[in-house]
Structure formats: C-alpha cells, structure tokens
KEKE-3310 file (N, C-alpha, C; in steps of 0.2 Angstrom, whole numbers, plus 5000, padded with zeros to 4 digits):
npx = (5004:5002:5005:5003:5011:5016:5033:5042:5054:5071:5079:5091:5089:5086:5098:5102:5098:5091:5087:5086:5089:5083:5084:5076:5072:5069:5062:5061:5063:5060:5065:5062:5069:5063:5067:5062:5065:5059:5053:5064:5064:5064:5056:5051:5047:5037:5035:5023:5026:5029:5026:5030:5020:5019:5007:4998:4993:4982:4977:4963:4956:4943:4933:4939:4948:4961:4966:4978:4985:4996:4987:4975:4962:4954:4942:4936:4922:4921:4922:4918:4911:4919:4930:4938:4937:4941:4934:4921:4918:4905:4902:4891:4875:4860:4844:4840:4828:4825:4832:4849:4859:4869:4886:4896:4901:4904:4902:4898:4887:4880:4876:4881:4888:4901:4911:4924:4935:4944:4944:4937:4923:4915:4900:4895:4881:4879:4873:4862:4855:4838:4832:4845:4859:4872:4888:4900:4915:4923:4937:4945:4959:4970:4982:4979:4969:4958:4949:4936:4929:4921:4907:4907:4902:4904:4910:4915:4905:4900:4893:4896:4909:4916:4914:4922:4935:4953:4959:4971:4974:4966:4954:4948:4937:4939:4934:4921:4905:4910:4922:4929:4945:4948:4938:4942:4955:4952:4944:4954:4963:4954:4952:4964:4973:4986:4990:4984:4974:4969:4955:4952:4947:4954:4967:4977:4984:4981:4976:4987:4995:4987:4988:5001:5011:5022:5025:5025:5015:5013:5015:5010:5006:5015:5017:5021:5014:5024:5029:5019:5018:5030:5029:5027:5015:5004:5004:5002:4997:4997:4991:4994:4981:4978)
npy = (4994:5012:5027:5044:5060:5077:5084:5093:5103:5108:5125:5124:5118:5128:5134:5126:5131:5125:5109:5096:5080:5072:5060:5050:5038:5029:5036:5045:5061:5076:5091:5107:5123:5139:5154:5170:5184:5196:5199:5196:5184:5168:5153:5138:5122:5109:5093:5080:5066:5048:5035:5018:5007:4992:4978:4969:4954:4945:4930:4926:4915:4902:4909:4921:4936:4949:4963:4974:4990:5002:5014:5009:4997:4982:4971:4955:4944:4944:4935:4940:4954:4962:4964:4976:4986:4997:4995:4983:4967:4956:4940:4931:4933:4938:4938:4954:4967:4976:4982:4984:4999:5007:5015:5026:5016:5007:4995:4981:4970:4965:4963:4975:4991:5000:5012:5017:5026:5026:5013:5003:4993:4979:4970:4954:4943:4927:4910:4905:4898:4898:4914:4918:4927:4926:4933:4937:4947:4959:4968:4983:4990:5003:4998:4985:4970:4962:4947:4940:4925:4919:4910:4901:4886:4878:4875:4889:4896:4901:4917:4922:4917:4925:4938:4937:4934:4934:4941:4949:4944:4930:4924:4910:4897:4882:4864:4854:4861:4869:4873:4858:4852:4849:4856:4869:4870:4869:4881:4890:4888:4892:4906:4912:4919:4929:4926:4914:4912:4901:4899:4888:4872:4862:4859:4865:4857:4846:4854:4862:4852:4848:4859:4858:4862:4863:4870:4876:4883:4901:4915:4928:4936:4947:4960:4969:4978:4976:4964:4955:4957:4951:4938:4921:4912:4905:4908:4899:4903:4898:4902:4904:4903:4918)
npz = (5000:4998:5006:5007:5009:5014:5013:5025:5021:5027:5029:5022:5010:5001:4997:4987:4974:4963:4957:4969:4977:4990:5002:5014:5026:5016:5007:4993:4987:4976:4977:4971:4968:4964:4956:4956:4947:4946:4958:4966:4973:4981:4978:4986:4981:4986:4983:4983:4993:4995:5006:5005:5012:5020:5018:5030:5034:5045:5052:5061:5065:5062:5050:5049:5046:5047:5038:5037:5034:5037:5048:5045:5044:5038:5043:5042:5043:5058:5074:5086:5093:5099:5092:5081:5066:5053:5041:5041:5035:5032:5027:5028:5033:5041:5032:5026:5031:5022:5006:5006:5008:4996:4997:5008:5021:5036:5041:5032:5024:5014:4996:4984:4980:4989:4998:5009:5018:5007:5003:4991:4989:4983:4984:4980:4977:4983:4982:4996:5011:5015:5022:5025:5020:5008:5004:4992:4992:4982:4984:4982:4986:4986:4975:4975:4973:4982:4985:4994:4997:5007:5013:5003:4995:4984:4967:4956:4943:4926:4924:4937:4939:4930:4935:4946:4943:4942:4954:4965:4978:4986:4997:5004:5011:5020:5021:5030:5028:5019:5006:4998:4997:4984:4976:4980:4975:4961:4960:4962:4951:4941:4943:4945:4955:4962:4975:4987:5002:5014:5025:5038:5047:5055:5050:5037:5029:5020:5009:5006:5001:4990:4982:4978:4987:5001:5012:5030:5043:5044:5054:5050:5035:5026:5014:4999:4985:4974:4978:4975:4961:4957:4958:4951:4944:4956:4974:4989:5005:5021:5037:5054:5067:5076)
capx = (5000:5005:5003:5007:5010:5021:5039:5044:5062:5074:5081:5097:5087:5086:5105:5103:5096:5089:5084:5090:5086:5083:5082:5076:5068:5068:5058:5064:5059:5063:5063:5064:5069:5062:5069:5058:5070:5055:5052:5070:5061:5065:5050:5053:5041:5037:5031:5020:5031:5025:5029:5028:5018:5017:5000:4999:4987:4982:4971:4960:4953:4937:4933:4940:4955:4962:4970:4980:4990:4996:4983:4968:4961:4948:4940:4932:4919:4924:4919:4916:4910:4925:4935:4936:4940:4939:4929:4920:4914:4902:4900:4886:4871:4853:4841:4838:4821:4825:4838:4855:4861:4876:4889:4900:4899:4910:4900:4895:4885:4876:4878:4881:4895:4903:4917:4925:4942:4948:4943:4931:4920:4909:4897:4892:4878:4880:4868:4862:4849:4832:4833:4852:4862:4879:4890:4907:4917:4929:4939:4951:4963:4976:4983:4978:4962:4956:4943:4934:4923:4917:4904:4906:4902:4904:4914:4912:4903:4896:4893:4899:4916:4918:4914:4927:4942:4960:4961:4978:4974:4959:4953:4943:4936:4939:4931:4914:4900:4913:4925:4933:4952:4948:4935:4946:4960:4949:4943:4961:4965:4949:4952:4971:4976:4993:4991:4978:4975:4964:4953:4952:4944:4959:4973:4977:4990:4979:4975:4993:4997:4983:4991:5008:5016:5023:5027:5022:5011:5016:5012:5007:5008:5017:5019:5020:5012:5029:5030:5014:5020:5036:5027:5026:5010:5000:5007:4998:5000:4993:4993:4992:4976:4981)
capy = (5000:5018:5032:5050:5066:5082:5084:5100:5104:5113:5130:5122:5116:5135:5135:5122:5135:5121:5102:5092:5074:5071:5053:5049:5033:5026:5041:5050:5067:5080:5098:5112:5130:5143:5161:5175:5190:5203:5200:5194:5179:5161:5149:5131:5118:5103:5088:5075:5060:5042:5029:5011:5004:4985:4976:4964:4950:4940:4925:4926:4908:4901:4912:4928:4939:4956:4966:4980:4994:5008:5014:5007:4990:4978:4965:4950:4939:4943:4930:4943:4961:4966:4965:4982:4987:5003:4992:4976:4963:4950:4936:4927:4937:4937:4942:4961:4968:4980:4982:4988:5005:5008:5021:5026:5012:5004:4988:4979:4963:4963:4965:4982:4995:5004:5015:5020:5027:5025:5006:5001:4986:4977:4964:4950:4938:4920:4906:4904:4895:4903:4918:4920:4931:4925:4938:4937:4954:4961:4974:4986:4995:5006:4995:4978:4968:4956:4943:4936:4921:4918:4903:4897:4879:4874:4879:4895:4895:4906:4924:4923:4916:4931:4943:4936:4932:4938:4945:4948:4939:4927:4921:4905:4893:4875:4859:4853:4863:4874:4870:4853:4853:4848:4861:4875:4870:4871:4888:4894:4887:4896:4914:4913:4924:4929:4923:4911:4911:4898:4898:4880:4870:4859:4860:4866:4852:4843:4859:4863:4846:4848:4865:4856:4865:4859:4874:4876:4889:4907:4920:4934:4937:4954:4960:4975:4977:4974:4957:4951:4957:4947:4931:4917:4907:4906:4906:4897:4905:4896:4906:4901:4908:4923)
capz = (5000:4998:5010:5005:5013:5011:5017:5026:5020:5031:5025:5018:5003:4997:4994:4981:4968:4958:4959:4974:4979:4997:5004:5021:5027:5010:5003:4988:4985:4972:4979:4967:4970:4958:4957:4952:4947:4947:4965:4970:4978:4980:4980:4987:4979:4989:4979:4987:4994:4997:5009:5003:5018:5018:5020:5035:5034:5051:5052:5067:5066:5059:5044:5051:5044:5047:5033:5040:5030:5041:5053:5042:5043:5036:5047:5039:5047:5065:5078:5092:5092:5102:5086:5077:5060:5049:5037:5043:5030:5034:5021:5030:5037:5041:5027:5028:5031:5016:5003:5009:5004:4994:4999:5013:5027:5040:5042:5026:5025:5008:4990:4982:4980:4994:4999:5015:5019:5001:5001:4987:4990:4979:4986:4975:4980:4982:4985:5003:5014:5016:5028:5026:5014:5007:4999:4991:4991:4979:4988:4979:4991:4983:4969:4976:4972:4986:4984:5000:4995:5013:5014:4996:4996:4977:4962:4953:4936:4922:4926:4944:4938:4926:4940:4952:4940:4942:4960:4967:4984:4987:5004:5004:5017:5018:5026:5032:5024:5014:5000:4998:4994:4976:4974:4981:4970:4955:4960:4961:4944:4937:4944:4944:4959:4964:4982:4990:5009:5016:5032:5039:5053:5059:5047:5029:5026:5014:5004:5003:4996:4984:4978:4977:4991:5007:5018:5036:5044:5045:5059:5047:5028:5025:5007:4996:4978:4970:4979:4971:4954:4956:4959:4945:4946:4962:4980:4994:5011:5026:5042:5061:5070:5081)
cpx = (5004:5002:5007:5006:5015:5027:5041:5052:5064:5077:5087:5095:5087:5092:5106:5102:5095:5086:5089:5086:5088:5081:5082:5070:5065:5062:5062:5060:5063:5061:5066:5064:5068:5064:5065:5062:5065:5053:5058:5068:5063:5059:5052:5046:5042:5033:5028:5025:5026:5029:5026:5026:5016:5010:5002:4992:4987:4976:4969:4956:4946:4937:4936:4947:4955:4967:4972:4985:4990:4991:4976:4968:4955:4948:4935:4929:4921:4919:4916:4915:4915:4930:4933:4940:4937:4933:4928:4916:4911:4899:4894:4881:4864:4850:4839:4831:4820:4831:4843:4857:4868:4879:4894:4898:4905:4908:4896:4893:4881:4879:4877:4888:4896:4909:4918:4933:4947:4948:4937:4929:4914:4907:4894:4888:4879:4874:4868:4856:4844:4833:4840:4854:4870:4882:4898:4909:4924:4931:4945:4953:4969:4976:4982:4971:4962:4950:4942:4928:4919:4914:4903:4907:4903:4909:4911:4910:4900:4898:4897:4907:4919:4919:4920:4934:4947:4960:4968:4978:4967:4959:4947:4942:4935:4936:4924:4909:4903:4916:4929:4940:4952:4944:4938:4951:4957:4947:4949:4963:4960:4951:4959:4974:4983:4995:4984:4979:4969:4962:4951:4949:4950:4966:4973:4982:4988:4978:4982:4996:4993:4986:4998:5013:5016:5025:5023:5017:5015:5012:5008:5010:5009:5019:5018:5017:5017:5031:5025:5016:5026:5034:5025:5021:5007:5003:5002:5001:4995:4996:4990:4986:4980:4978)
cpy = (5006:5023:5038:5056:5072:5083:5091:5100:5109:5119:5129:5120:5123:5136:5131:5126:5130:5114:5099:5086:5073:5064:5052:5043:5030:5030:5045:5055:5072:5087:5103:5119:5134:5150:5165:5182:5196:5204:5198:5189:5172:5157:5141:5127:5111:5098:5083:5069:5054:5037:5023:5007:4997:4983:4970:4960:4945:4936:4925:4920:4908:4904:4919:4930:4946:4958:4973:4984:5001:5008:5012:5000:4988:4972:4961:4945:4938:4939:4934:4951:4965:4967:4971:4983:4994:5001:4985:4973:4957:4946:4932:4931:4935:4941:4949:4962:4972:4980:4986:4994:5005:5014:5020:5022:5009:4997:4986:4971:4960:4965:4972:4985:5000:5007:5018:5020:5025:5017:5005:4994:4985:4970:4960:4944:4931:4916:4905:4901:4900:4907:4920:4923:4929:4929:4937:4945:4954:4968:4977:4992:4997:5002:4987:4976:4961:4953:4939:4932:4918:4911:4899:4890:4875:4878:4885:4893:4901:4913:4926:4922:4922:4937:4943:4934:4937:4943:4944:4943:4937:4923:4916:4900:4886:4870:4860:4856:4868:4870:4864:4855:4854:4854:4868:4875:4872:4878:4892:4894:4892:4904:4916:4919:4924:4925:4920:4910:4908:4899:4891:4879:4867:4860:4861:4862:4849:4847:4861:4858:4846:4854:4864:4860:4862:4863:4874:4882:4895:4911:4925:4933:4945:4955:4967:4973:4974:4967:4953:4951:4953:4939:4928:4912:4910:4903:4904:4899:4903:4899:4903:4906:4912:4922)
cpz = (5000:5002:5008:5009:5010:5016:5018:5026:5025:5026:5021:5011:4998:4994:4988:4974:4962:4961:4964:4976:4986:4998:5011:5022:5021:5006:4999:4986:4980:4973:4974:4969:4964:4960:4953:4952:4949:4954:4970:4976:4976:4982:4980:4985:4982:4986:4985:4987:4996:5001:5007:5009:5016:5021:5025:5035:5040:5050:5059:5069:5063:5052:5044:5049:5046:5042:5035:5035:5034:5047:5051:5042:5041:5040:5043:5043:5054:5069:5084:5090:5095:5097:5082:5071:5057:5044:5039:5037:5033:5028:5022:5035:5037:5035:5029:5027:5024:5012:5006:5005:5002:4996:5004:5019:5030:5041:5036:5026:5019:5002:4988:4982:4985:4994:5005:5016:5013:4999:4997:4988:4986:4981:4981:4978:4978:4984:4992:5005:5015:5023:5029:5019:5014:5002:4999:4990:4987:4982:4984:4984:4988:4976:4969:4976:4976:4985:4991:4998:5001:5013:5008:4997:4989:4972:4959:4945:4933:4924:4932:4943:4935:4931:4945:4949:4941:4948:4961:4973:4985:4993:5003:5010:5016:5023:5027:5027:5019:5009:5002:4996:4987:4973:4975:4976:4963:4954:4959:4954:4940:4937:4944:4948:4960:4971:4984:4997:5011:5024:5033:5046:5058:5056:5040:5026:5020:5008:5001:4999:4990:4979:4976:4981:4998:5013:5024:5037:5046:5050:5055:5039:5027:5018:5005:4989:4974:4971:4975:4963:4952:4956:4952:4947:4953:4968:4985:5001:5017:5033:5049:5063:5076:5087)
residu = (MET:THR:ALA:CYS:GLY:ARG:TRP:ASN:MET:SER:GLY:ALA:ALA:TYR:ALA:ALA:ARG:GLY:ALA:LYS:ILE:VAL:THR:ALA:ASN:ASN:VAL:GLU:MET:ASN:VAL:ARG:ILE:LEU:TYR:PHE:PRO:GLN:TYR:ASN:THR:LEU:LEU:GLU:ILE:HIS:PRO:ILE:PHE:CYS:TYR:ASP:ILE:PRO:VAL:VAL:ILE:THR:TYR:LEU:GLY:GLU:GLY:SER:PHE:ARG:ILE:GLN:SER:GLY:GLU:VAL:SER:ILE:LEU:VAL:ASP:PRO:ALA:SER:ASN:ARG:LEU:LYS:GLY:ASP:VAL:VAL:LEU:LYS:THR:ASP:ALA:GLU:MET:PRO:ALA:SER:ASP:ALA:GLU:SER:GLY:PRO:GLN:THR:GLU:ILE:ALA:PHE:SER:GLY:GLU:TYR:GLU:SER:LYS:GLY:ILE:GLU:VAL:ARG:GLY:ILE:PRO:LEU:ASN:ALA:LYS:PRO:GLY:ARG:VAL:HIS:THR:ALA:TYR:LEU:VAL:ARG:TRP:GLU:ASP:VAL:LEU:PHE:LEU:PHE:LEU:GLY:PRO:LEU:GLY:LYS:SER:LEU:GLU:GLY:GLU:LEU:LEU:GLU:LYS:LEU:SER:GLU:PRO:ASP:VAL:VAL:PHE:LEU:ARG:LEU:GLY:GLY:LYS:TYR:LEU:SER:ASP:GLU:ALA:ALA:GLU:LYS:ILE:VAL:ARG:GLN:ILE:GLU:PRO:LYS:VAL:VAL:ILE:PRO:ALA:TYR:GLU:LYS:SER:PRO:ALA:SER:PHE:LEU:LYS:GLU:MET:GLY:GLU:SER:GLY:GLY:LEU:GLU:GLU:LYS:PHE:VAL:PHE:ARG:LYS:LYS:ASP:LEU:GLU:ALA:LEU:GLN:GLY:THR:LYS:THR:ILE:ALA:LEU:LYS:PRO:ALA)
# end
C-alpha cells in the first residue's frame, strides 16, 4: 500500500538553487527552488512524497481475517463484536428487512457497491439458505484487488466466475460445509490469483498438498504490491490463528 504526505524541508534546501534529491527513510523526493527575478524571491516547491507501507494479513481463526495497512484495517467475518476494523465485511448474514444502501459504510453485510476510507468494496451475492444472505466481496485497496469468498460451498461457474476472476489475493474457506480441497484447488485454477489464503477448521495440510506446496504455517503474511508482481503462478499462504 502507499501512503502519501508532504515533506517539510529545512532552509538548507534553498541554497541548492535548483533540483535536489533528498532521501530519508527510503523516501525519495525532488525539491525544486524557483527564482523570480522581478520579486527577488526564491520559491521552494514541495512535491508529494509516498511511503511504501506493507500490507499485513492476520488469520483470526474460523473464517476471520484482518488486513492492515498503516493505521487502516479491514476486518472480515469477526467472531466477536469486540474486534474492530475501519471496514467490517460479513459474508454470512441474516436476510435484511429491506435492501441495503450503497455508499460510505463501515460495516457491510450485503451485495452492492461501497466506499470507506479509500477502500472500494463490491458485494456479489452467492447462493444461501432461506433467511440467510451469502456475499462474496471484491475489495480494491490502493493497487491491490482482494477477493473474499466467505461461505462458498461449490465451484464458481458462468457469470459469477467472470465477475470474480483475476484477483491479486483470494481468501477461501475449507472443510465441512465449505469447500473441499479439490473444489478449492479448481477455483484457484479458474480465477488465477497471485496469492491464495485459506481459512480452515483443523489443518490446511491437505490443501497445501493439493496445491503442490509443502510449507508450514506462518504467523502473518506481509507484502507490498511489488512482491505480488514478482510472483510466478499462484502462491499458497497458510497462516496460524492469532
């Protein structure tokens, strides 16, 4: 993720009388000094600078994840109301009494298009039991496209598959009433993400084997956009519950 602000230069930059590169904390800035002879004045131009802030993904157990970048976080399917996030996504909810409203929201449980704190969310309805609403979410945050499949219990087909194809990072749920290892592997091949992160009941070992990987569980997944761009094929990341 990228966070931007303005850098307050010291007076020493005025002596440069032209372009000067300043590097601090891995931030590169180009500060230009302009001279206006008619006013005998120097003007210092401060460009916007950006920090390359990593994304941190934490698995909270069951189907719940936290995605954090800087001070902003997305919380997905929290098991407790004590857990807080700037945007909260619920993939399984009771049928609403009326249609949900699109627009700025902090808690999202139904299909529609939403925006909050620079996070763009598109909810796409999935099949559900009577009285329940199941929703998949495509989330665009800065330059990364996340896909949360929630309680999906079968393979993607037709128009739904087209809507959900080619995310950068996909989250899916394994075991029991959710996806089998084989169905999950098929979905991954269909939508071709850069990274897949499973939620699981006991162990993701059989899914890792299905995906042709043998790595252990990681505490967190920390990445930047450039890390995703460097990946060849799909990488499976299995996380320990926090």
